[in-house]
C-alpha positions in Angstrom: -0.1 30.1 -11.0 0.5 28.7 -14.6 0.1 25.0 -15.0 2.1 23.5 -18.0 1.6 20.0 -19.3 3.3 18.1 -22.5 0.8 17.7 -24.9 1.5 14.8 -27.4 -0.6 16.3 -30.1 1.5 19.5 -30.4 4.7 18.1 -29.1 5.1 21.1 -26.8 4.7 22.0 -23.2 2.1 24.5 -23.2 -0.2 26.2 -20.6 -3.3 24.3 -19.4 -6.5 26.1 -18.8 -9.7 24.2 -18.3 -12.2 24.4 -21.0 -15.2 24.9 -18.5 -14.4 27.2 -15.5 -13.2 25.1 -12.6 -14.0 21.6 -13.9 -11.6 19.5 -15.7 -12.7 16.5 -17.9 -10.1 13.7 -17.8 -10.6 10.4 -19.7 -7.8 7.9 -18.9 -7.9 4.3 -21.0 -8.4 1.5 -18.7 -7.4 -2.1 -19.0 -8.3 -4.9 -21.0 -9.4 -7.3 -18.5 -8.4 -10.6 -19.8 -5.4 -10.7 -17.4 -3.8 -9.1 -14.6 -2.2 -5.8 -14.9 1.6 -5.9 -14.6 3.5 -3.0 -12.7 4.3 -1.4 -16.1 0.6 -1.1 -16.6 0.3 0.4 -13.0 3.0 3.0 -13.7 0.7 4.5 -16.1 -2.0 4.5 -13.8 -0.1 6.1 -11.0 1.0 8.9 -13.4 -2.5 9.5 -14.1 -3.5 9.8 -10.4 -0.6 12.1 -9.9 -2.1 14.5 -12.6 -5.6 14.2 -11.2 -4.3 14.9 -7.7 -2.2 17.9 -9.0 -5.4 19.3 -10.7 -7.3 18.9 -7.4 -4.3 20.4 -5.5 -4.7 23.7 -8.0 -8.4 23.8 -7.0 -10.2 22.3 -10.1 -13.0 19.6 -9.8 -12.2 16.7 -11.9 -14.5 14.5 -13.7 -12.4 11.4 -14.4 -13.7 8.8 -16.5 -11.9 5.3 -17.1 -13.2 2.6 -19.5 -12.9 -1.2 -18.7 -12.4 -3.0 -22.2 -14.2 -6.1 -21.6 -14.8 -6.9 -25.4 -13.4 -5.9 -28.8 -9.7 -5.9 -28.2 -8.3 -8.6 -30.6 -5.0 -10.3 -30.1 -3.5 -8.1 -32.8 -4.0 -4.4 -32.8 -4.2 -4.7 -36.7 -7.8 -6.1 -36.1 -6.6 -9.7 -36.7 -6.8 -12.9 -34.4 -9.4 -13.4 -31.7 -10.9 -11.4 -29.0 -8.7 -11.5 -25.9 -11.6 -12.2 -23.6 -12.8 -15.1 -25.9 -9.1 -16.5 -25.9 -8.9 -16.3 -22.2 -12.2 -18.1 -21.8 -11.1 -21.1 -24.0 -7.7 -21.2 -21.9 -9.4 -21.3 -18.5 -12.9 -23.1 -19.3 -14.8 -20.1 -17.8 -17.0 -17.6 -19.4 -15.8 -14.6 -21.0 -18.2 -12.6 -18.6 -16.7 -14.3 -15.6 -13.0 -13.7 -16.6 -13.7 -10.0 -17.2 -15.4 -9.6 -13.9 -12.4 -11.5 -12.0 -9.9 -9.3 -13.6 -11.7 -6.1 -13.3 -11.8 -6.7 -9.7 -8.1 -7.7 -9.5 -7.5 -4.2 -11.3 -9.4 -2.3 -8.9 -7.6 -4.0 -6.0 -4.4 -3.1 -7.5 -5.4 0.6 -7.7 -6.7 0.6 -4.0 -3.5 -1.0 -2.8 -1.5 1.8 -4.6 -3.7 4.5 -3.2 -4.8 5.4 -6.6 -8.2 7.5 -6.4 -10.9 5.7 -8.1 -12.4 7.5 -11.3 -15.5 9.4 -10.9 -17.0 7.2 -13.4 -16.3 3.5 -14.4 -17.5 2.6 -17.8 -17.5 -1.0 -19.3 -17.7 -1.4 -23.2 -20.3 -4.2 -22.7 -22.5 -1.7 -21.0 -22.2 0.9 -24.0 -23.1 -1.1 -27.1 -26.0 1.3 -28.1 -23.5 4.3 -27.6 -21.0 2.7 -29.9 -23.5 1.7 -32.6 -24.9 5.2 -32.6 -21.3 6.7 -32.9 -20.6 4.4 -35.9 -23.7 5.0 -37.6 -22.8 9.0 -37.6 -19.2 8.1 -38.9 -21.1 6.0 -41.7 -23.5 8.9 -42.4 -20.6 11.2 -43.0 -19.0 8.9 -45.6 -16.0 7.6 -43.8 -16.8 3.7 -43.5 -16.8 0.7 -45.7 -17.9 -2.9 -45.3 -15.9 -6.1 -45.9 -16.8 -9.4 -45.5 -15.6 -9.5 -41.9 -16.9 -6.1 -40.6 -17.2 -2.4 -40.9 -14.0 -0.5 -41.5 -13.0 3.2 -41.0 -11.3 4.7 -44.4 -8.4 6.6 -42.8 -7.7 7.9 -46.3 -10.7 10.1 -46.1 -8.7 12.1 -43.3 -5.7 14.3 -44.7 -4.3 14.4 -41.4 -5.0 10.8 -40.1 -2.2 9.7 -37.7 -1.0 13.3 -36.8 -0.9 12.5 -33.1 1.7 9.6 -33.9 3.3 11.6 -36.5 2.7 8.5 -38.6 4.4 8.3 -42.2 1.4 7.0 -44.0 2.9 6.9 -47.4 5.7 5.0 -46.0 3.8 2.6 -44.3 1.9 1.8 -47.4 5.1 1.2 -49.4 6.6 -0.7 -46.8 3.7 -2.9 -45.7 4.5 -6.6 -45.6 1.3 -7.7 -43.8 -1.5 -9.0 -45.8 -4.4 -6.5 -45.1 -6.9 -8.6 -46.6 -10.0 -6.5 -47.9 -9.0 -3.3 -46.0 -8.4 -0.5 -48.3 -5.3 1.1 -46.4 -2.9 -0.6 -43.8 -4.0 2.0 -41.3 -7.8 1.2 -41.7 -9.4 -0.2 -38.6 -12.6 -2.1 -37.6 -15.6 -0.1 -36.1 -17.8 -3.3 -36.1 -16.6 -6.9 -36.5 -19.0 -9.6 -37.7 -19.3 -12.8 -35.8 -17.5 -15.6 -37.7 -19.9 -17.5 -39.9 -21.0 -20.8 -38.3 -20.0 -20.1 -34.8 -21.5 -18.0 -31.8 -19.5 -15.9 -29.7 -20.2 -15.3 -25.9 -20.2 -11.5 -26.4 -22.1 -10.5 -29.5 -25.0 -8.2 -30.4 -27.3 -7.3 -33.2 -26.5 -4.2 -35.1 -27.5 -2.5 -38.5 -24.7 -4.3 -40.1 -25.2 -7.8 -38.7 -24.3 -9.7 -35.4 -21.1 -8.9 -34.1 -19.1 -6.9 -31.8 -17.6 -3.4 -31.7 -13.9 -2.7 -32.6 -11.6 -1.7 -29.6 -11.1 2.0 -30.6 -14.8 2.9 -31.0 -15.4 2.4 -27.2 -13.2 5.1 -26.1 -14.6 7.6 -28.5 -18.3 6.7 -27.7 -18.0 6.7 -23.8 -15.6 9.6 -23.6 -18.3 11.7 -25.6 -21.1 10.3 -23.5 -19.7 11.2 -20.1 -17.5 14.4 -20.9 -18.7 15.7 -24.4 -17.3 15.7 -27.8 -14.2 18.0 -26.7 -12.9 17.8 -23.4 -9.8 18.6 -21.4 -7.2 15.8 -21.2 -7.1 12.4 -22.6 -4.4 10.0 -21.2 -2.9 6.4 -21.9 0.3 4.6 -22.1 2.9 5.5 -24.9 1.9 2.4 -26.9 -1.2 4.3 -27.6 0.3 7.0 -29.5 0.7 5.2 -33.0 -2.6 3.2 -33.0 -5.5 3.5 -30.4 -5.3 7.2 -29.9 -4.8 8.2 -33.4 -7.9 5.9 -34.2 -10.1 7.7 -31.3 -9.0 11.1 -32.9 -10.0 10.1 -36.2 -13.5 8.7 -35.1 -14.1 12.1 -33.2 -13.2 14.1 -36.5 -15.4 12.0 -38.4 -18.3 12.1 -36.1 -18.0 15.6 -34.2 -15.3 17.4 -36.1 -13.1 17.6 -32.9 -9.8 15.9 -32.0 -11.6 14.7 -28.9 -9.4 16.3 -26.3 -7.5 19.4 -25.8 -4.5 17.5 -24.3 -3.1 14.4 -25.0 -0.9 12.8 -22.4 1.0 9.7 -22.1 3.0 7.6 -19.6 6.1 5.9 -20.7 7.0 2.2 -20.2 8.6 0.5 -17.2 11.7 -1.4 -18.5 12.9 -4.8 -16.9 16.6 -5.3 -17.8 16.3 -2.8 -20.4 13.5 -4.4 -22.3 9.7 -3.3 -22.3 7.7 -5.1 -19.9 4.5 -6.8 -21.6 2.0 -9.6 -21.1 2.6 -11.0 -24.4 5.9 -12.4 -23.3 4.0 -14.6 -20.9 6.3 -13.5 -17.9 5.6 -10.2 -16.1 5.6 -8.8 -12.7 2.3 -8.2 -10.8 2.0 -6.0 -7.8 1.1 -9.3 -6.1 4.6 -10.4 -7.0 6.2 -7.6 -5.0 3.8 -7.9 -2.4 4.9 -11.8 -1.9 8.4 -10.8 -1.8 7.6 -8.5 1.3 7.3 -5.1 -0.6 5.0 -2.4 0.6 2.8 -1.3 -2.7 3.3 2.2 -1.7 7.1 1.8 -2.1 6.5 1.0 -5.7 4.6 4.2 -6.1 7.5 6.1 -4.5 9.8 4.3 -6.8 7.7 5.7 -9.8 7.7 9.2 -8.2 11.5 9.1 -8.8 11.2 9.5 -12.5 9.1 11.9 -14.7 6.2 10.1 -16.3 7.4 10.7 -20.1 10.8 9.1 -19.6 11.4 5.4 -19.6 11.9 4.0 -16.1 14.4 0.8 -15.5 13.0 -1.4 -13.0 15.4 -3.4 -10.9 15.3 -4.8 -7.3 18.0 -2.6 -6.0 16.2 0.4 -7.0 12.9 -0.7 -5.3 15.0 -1.5 -2.0 16.2 2.3 -2.3 12.6 3.2 -2.5 11.6 1.2 0.4 14.6 2.8 2.5 13.7 6.4 1.5 9.9 5.9 2.1 10.4 4.2 5.5 12.7 7.1 6.6 10.1 9.7 5.4 7.3 8.0 7.2 9.4 7.6 10.6 10.5 11.1 10.3 6.8 12.5 9.9 5.6 10.2 12.6 8.3 11.4 15.1 7.3 15.1 14.3 4.1 14.6 16.1 0.8 16.5 15.4 0.8 18.6 12.5 0.5 22.6 12.9 -2.5 24.4 11.8 -0.7 26.0 8.9 1.8 25.1 6.0 4.8 27.0 5.1 3.7 29.4 2.3 7.2 29.4 0.8 7.8 25.8 0.3 4.0 25.6 -0.9 4.7 28.1 -3.7 7.8 26.2 -4.7 6.0 22.9 -4.6 3.3 24.2 -7.0 5.8 25.7 -9.2 7.5 22.3 -9.6 4.3 20.0 -9.9 2.7 22.6 -12.4 5.7 22.1 -14.5 4.6 19.0 -16.2 4.2 17.0 -13.1 8.1 17.0 -12.1 7.8 14.6 -9.2 11.6 14.1 -8.8 12.1 17.8 -8.2 9.2 17.7 -5.8 10.7 14.8 -3.9 13.8 16.7 -3.7 12.0 19.7 -2.2 10.4 17.1 0.3 13.9 16.2 1.6 15.0 19.9 1.9 11.9 20.5 4.0 12.8 17.4 6.1 16.4 18.9 6.8 15.0 22.4 7.3 15.0 24.2 10.7 11.3 24.9 10.6 9.2 23.8 13.6 8.3 20.1 13.5 4.5 21.1 13.5 4.9 23.3 10.5 7.0 20.8 8.6 4.4 17.9 9.5 1.5 20.0 8.2 3.3 21.2 5.0 4.3 17.6 4.2 1.0 16.1 4.6 -0.1 19.0 2.4 2.3 17.9 -0.3 1.1 14.2 0.2 -2.2 15.2 -1.4 -0.3 15.0 -4.6 2.1 12.3 -3.7 -0.5 10.0 -2.3 1.8 8.1 0.0 -0.6 8.0 3.0 1.7 9.7 5.3 -0.9 10.9 7.7 -2.3 7.3 8.3 1.0 5.5 8.7 2.1 4.3 12.2 5.1 2.1 13.0 4.2 -1.6 13.6 3.7 -2.3 17.1 6.5 -4.3 18.6 6.2 -6.7 21.6 8.7 -5.3 24.3 9.2 -7.7 27.1 8.2 -6.4 30.7 11.5 -6.4 31.9 12.9 -4.1 29.2 9.9 -1.7 29.7 10.7 -1.7 33.3 14.4 -0.7 32.5 13.2 2.2 30.4 10.8 3.3 33.0 13.8 3.3 35.7 16.1 5.1 33.2 13.4 7.9 32.7 13.2 8.3 36.5 16.8 8.5 36.6 17.0 11.2 33.9 14.2 13.2 35.7 16.4 13.1 39.0 19.5 14.0 36.9 21.2 10.7 37.8 23.1 10.8 34.4 25.5 7.9 35.2 22.6 5.6 36.1 20.5 6.7 33.2 23.7 5.8 30.7 24.2 2.5 32.6 20.5 1.6 32.1 20.7 2.6 28.5 23.7 0.2 28.0 21.8 -2.8 29.7 18.9 -2.1 27.3 21.2 -2.1 24.4 22.9 -5.2 25.4 19.5 -7.1 25.6 19.1 -6.3 21.9 17.2 -3.2 22.0 17.6 0.6 21.3 16.1 3.6 22.9 15.3 7.1 21.2 14.8 10.1 23.2 12.1 12.5 21.6 10.1 15.6 22.8 7.3 13.0 23.1 9.2 10.9 25.5 11.2 7.7 25.2 10.7 5.1 22.6 12.1 1.6 22.6 12.4 -0.8 19.7 14.2 -3.9 18.8 17.4 -3.5 17.1 17.4 -4.3 13.3 
C-alpha cells in the first residue's frame, strides 16, 4: 500500500519509499536541555512517535536517532547572546553539566509518561565534538567558511539555493535587515564554531584548529545525523520553528560538505497554541506535562488530545478540550476492557481502511473516527478487541495494559451482589430487581456483562 507524507522541502504530499530496502533512517531534532520541555514541545515528539510507529506498522525497521543539545544553542538563533546552558548555570549556581543531565533525564521521563518509544540512538552534542570539527573542516576545505573575531562562519552567499526549505527571500532579508550583523558578511550567515570570549573560561569549551571555543548549534545535527545515518537518509523531523533557520542551515552544511540535502523527506510538527498564542519558554510561563499531572490528568489523555488534529496544523489547547480527551479515552479504555480477551485475528477490512488513513500523511483524526466506528460495529467483541489493539500499535495509548482502578467495595454490598446473582440464576426476577435497587440506594451501581456482574461506586 502506498505511503504518502508531506515533504516540507518540495511542499507536496508525495509517495514515500525507503532509500535502503526495509530500513528507514529517521532523525528527529531533540531538546536543548537548559529547562523542562513544555507540552507544545512534546506535541512534536508525539507526532514523531506516530510517524515511527506508522513506519513500523507498515513493516519497516526504523533506525531512529535523536540528539541532545547540551552546548552551542545561544539565546538568540542569530548567533548572539550566551549559550543557554551557561545562562542556566549562572541562574541556578550549578554546573552546566549538571543542568544538562537533570533536564535530559526530565525529558526522557516525559517521553516515557507519554508512551513515546525511545530512539534507537541518543546522541549528545558534547560527546561528538570531534565529528563536528571534522565536518567544519570539510566545509572549510570546500570554500564555504570565513573567520571573524568571534568565530568561524558559513558563507550562505556561496549557495545559490540557500534557504530553499523555508522559501526564504534572501534579497528581501538583506534589504530589510535592521539588525547589526557585526562582522558577518550576510544576515543569513551562521556560526560553525564560536570562540570562547577573551579573558574568560567557559564550562564547556574545546580546542580546535581555529582556537578554543565551542560548536555552533546547527553543526551538531549535520555531523551526528551523518555519523549514524549517512550523508543522505530518509526522513528528518522537527518543529515548524526549524523551517526557516535551523533546518536550512543543516541543509547548507550538508550541501557544502557532502553535496546532499541531508534527508529525502523533511517533516515538521506545528505549534500548540494557548489562547491563540504560541507556547514558548521565552515568555517564562509555559505548561509542563507535570503541570497536567498535578491537576490530575493522565499524560496519555494529552496524547489522545494531540491525536485529534493533523500534525501539520496548529492546535489550540484549552482545559475543556483536554477534558473532552479524558472522557473519550476513558470510554475507549473501559469499552476495550469490557470486551474481554482479544481474538486471534483482526478484521482485515478495518485494518485495510486503517492503513489507508494513517498512510495518507498520518491522518490521525480520521484514524480515531475509524476506531469509534469499530466500537459501534456489530463485529464479535474478541475481533473488535484484537483489531483495536492492532491499531494501538500506532496510537500508543497502552490499551492492552489498562485496567480500571480497584475500588474498595464493602463486604455488605458484595454480599448483596452475590445474593442477586443467585436470584437471577434461579429466575427470581423480582427479588433480583429489589436487590439491585438496594445496591443503588447504597451508592453503588451494578453492570451485567458476559463475564459476570461488576459493581462500582457511582460517580
